[in-house]
Phi, psi and omega in degrees: 000325182294317180297325180292318181292320179297317179298320180294319180297318179298319180296320181292320180296313180298322179294323180290320178296317180296324183288326185271348184275160176288136185269118173213110186240135171275152177211161178204148178227147174228148180245127174258108185246171178073023179274111184247131174265121180238126178289143177291162180244149174236098192237102180270129182244136173215166180293345182222135171292311170234117182277122185223130174216148186273148168253087186234141175077014177282160178220160178307131181094356180258162179215159175279164166287163174294132177255131185231137174235131173261143175216155183208165175273135180300142178303132181092352180283153174289159181287144176271148176284320180201167179249161176221147179223138179225148180240140179220134177265130174209182177064029181290136176236121177271105189296139178283350184272355184289164172231142178118354175122172182273144175221179186238177177296327177295317178300312182293321180298331179286344180270342185268121181273135175265108183275328182212135176210097187233145174242127182236128178227035190114316169253179181238127176247118179277102186294338179294339181296339183252008179266133177283115185276004183258357184299321182276002180083007182235082184297136181094355181235106180274110185260168175301324178298316179301317183292317179296321181294335179297327182086203185291133170273105184249177181056031172286142185300147182290146177277357180061231178259008182269199181243134177253161179231148173230125186233134178225155174209138181233161175207162170251117181298158177303319178246108181292149177305323178274117181297336179274063190286340182296336183288354179262000180299129177081353179291153178213160176204165175244150177239123177255136173242133176246142181240136181226150176237129183250141183285319186231160177297142179085352181279129179259120182263315182257145176229153179286000000 
């Protein structure tokens, strides 16, 4: 309590002196101009906005070549917390030349084996390790259908300022899971892959 009273007395004395004195104050001003607030950017670059390639003309026992996409963060961009990748099947065509019946993109997707699905950012992450191979009803065979059903591959490590790679490879087994394999003759589909970069942990960039 004593300290509080002393402080108050000093304030009152200084106030009284200031009130009774002649007022003459110097002043000066300076202007700081050109101060611009700019939001940071998160700019993921790849050779394709949506990477799309056809699986057409394949036959049992054949496979695609490895398909690779490089991506990087644009120079000057802020660092991403994590990366995301999503796969979508579309553009399915049920060929009229087939024999054995009508099928769907889901049916055809269950016949296509995913041999390789890797994300590389200096190390290699085998994305197939986290895919449930039983979704299509054929345990031990990771199909295109299984991978699409998995949804977004999220929380992939950030590529930082370096370059990342995404590698895939597909095949049609000698013996298709569906014994009525003739009905897939002439069928075709497209596979789209989307790539996302997220600023903070827990942020979802891509959705199914």
